[in-house]
C-alpha positions in Angstrom: 17.4 -12.5 4.6 14.0 -13.3 4.9 11.8 -13.8 2.5 10.0 -10.7 2.8 13.0 -8.3 2.4 14.3 -10.6 -0.9 10.5 -10.0 -2.2 11.1 -6.1 -1.6 14.3 -6.1 -3.5 13.5 -8.0 -6.2 9.9 -5.5 -6.8 12.7 -2.6 -6.6 14.6 -4.0 -9.0 11.8 -4.7 -11.5 10.2 -1.6 -10.5 14.2 0.3 -11.9 13.9 -2.1 -15.1 10.3 -0.8 -16.0 11.2 2.9 -15.3 14.4 2.6 -17.6 12.5 0.6 -20.4 9.7 3.7 -20.2 13.0 6.1 -20.4 13.5 7.5 -17.1 17.5 7.7 -16.1 17.7 6.2 -12.7 20.0 8.9 -10.4 19.9 6.7 -7.1 18.3 3.5 -5.3 18.0 3.6 -1.8 19.2 6.9 -1.3 19.3 7.5 2.6 19.7 10.5 4.8 19.8 9.4 8.7 16.6 7.3 8.8 14.8 8.3 6.0 14.8 6.8 2.5 13.8 7.1 -1.2 13.3 3.7 -3.1 14.3 5.5 -6.5 15.3 8.6 -7.4 15.0 9.2 -11.3 14.5 12.0 -13.7 12.3 11.9 -16.5 12.4 14.6 -18.9 13.4 17.7 -17.2 11.6 16.3 -13.7 13.2 14.9 -10.9 10.8 11.8 -9.6 11.2 10.4 -6.5 9.4 6.6 -6.4 8.2 4.7 -3.8 8.1 1.0 -4.4 5.6 -1.3 -2.8 5.9 -5.0 -3.8 3.7 -7.9 -2.6 3.2 -11.2 -3.1 -0.6 -11.2 -4.6 -3.4 -8.7 -3.7 -5.0 -10.8 -1.0 -4.6 -8.3 1.7 -5.0 -5.5 -1.0 -3.0 -3.5 -4.0 0.5 -2.7 -2.8 0.1 1.3 -3.2 -2.3 1.0 -0.9 0.3 0.6 2.0 1.1 4.2 1.9 -0.3 6.3 4.1 -0.1 9.9 5.2 2.7 9.1 7.5 4.5 7.5 5.0 4.2 10.7 2.4 5.2 12.4 5.0 8.3 10.6 5.6 9.0 10.4 1.5 8.5 14.3 1.3 10.9 14.9 4.0 13.4 12.6 2.5 12.6 14.0 -1.1 13.3 17.6 0.7 17.1 16.4 1.9 17.9 15.4 -1.6 17.1 18.5 -3.0 18.8 20.7 -0.5 21.6 18.2 -0.7 22.1 18.2 -4.4 20.9 21.4 -5.0 18.3 20.3 -7.0 16.3 23.2 -8.7 14.1 21.6 -11.4 10.5 20.7 -11.0 9.6 17.5 -8.7 7.0 14.9 -8.5 6.0 11.6 -6.9 5.4 8.5 -8.4 4.7 5.3 -7.1 5.4 1.6 -8.4 3.2 -1.2 -7.8 4.7 -5.1 -8.1 2.3 -8.1 -7.5 3.6 -11.4 -7.8 6.7 -13.6 -6.3 8.8 -14.5 -9.9 8.5 -13.2 -13.0 6.4 -12.0 -14.7 5.3 -9.6 -12.5 2.3 -7.6 -12.6 3.6 -3.5 -12.4 1.5 -0.6 -12.3 3.0 2.8 -12.6 1.0 5.9 -11.5 2.7 9.3 -11.7 2.0 12.2 -9.4 0.8 9.5 -7.5 0.4 12.0 -4.7 1.4 15.5 -3.9 3.1 17.0 -0.5 0.8 17.8 2.1 -0.1 20.9 3.5 1.5 21.8 6.9 -0.6 24.3 8.7 1.7 27.4 9.5 
């Protein structure tokens, strides 16, 4: 496996551990529906939280969360919609981002609740 892929996996593991320590219940990791994927699906109290994890070695090319553009947001929202339909979820949802920076522990971790909201599409 590539070093980039391995770093991403480490980042997702660190993010899941971080969220668990904050009291989140991890429901799914790397949930897929066709070509869509959700990094982490968790429960925080009475909310379902769709967490996008971004990992970088350093901030030389910017912070990890800066890589989440409008296209990525649309894909996450589409995947979350599929998840909600598949599991018949009837709870409030939100979209969080966890940024992980570093190559080895201790990683620098930043959690941003309500990092973005679903875009409003013209109807």
